[in-house]
Residue, then its C-alpha position, 0 to 999 in steps of 0.5 A: m329903689g334897689e332890689i334883692c335878687g333871690n332869697l337871702w335864706d338860701y345863703n343862710f340855711a343848708k338842707l340836710k337829708v338824714v339817711d339811715v345807714t344802720d344796715d351797713y353795720r348790721f350786714m357788714q356791707p360796704p357803703m352804697p351811694s348816698d341816694f340809695y339809703p332810706i331818708i329819715q328826715e329832711i331838716w333845714v339848719p343854719k349854715h353858721k357852724l354847720e360842722t357842729a350841727l352835723t355831729d350834734e347828738s340831738l340831730i335826730a333822737g335815737y340816732l348817732y352821727d356816722w358821716h356826711e356828704s357835702p352838696k355837689d353844687e350850690n343849690g344841693f343838699y347835704y347827706v348825713g348818715v346816722v346809725e340807730e343808737t339801740f343797734l350800736a348798744q347791742m354790739p359787743k364791746y371789745t376791750v383789746s389793746a392795740s398791740e394785742l389786736v396787731s398780734e392777733l391779726g398777724f401784723a406783728 
């Protein structure tokens, strides 16, 4: 009788560590290493259409997708950086055309 080595779900699901990167925007800091951010939630999602799942707005309520980092090896996990939606709503809206921005920054 044949045997299956390992768990099949290891090949069908990906582990996501969702981290809050809001402070990068709040304090205008460069990004830190992924494992320095506070983990909001750990989620298992199907690997099928993983890119769509990462950018889905309903991944975590109240947060918006910012970036993700792929695992370093087969058994690793994805880091997904998210930003608080309420923080982004408080940021001032800029309505400047690209040409105005270029001239304001002194590139033209």
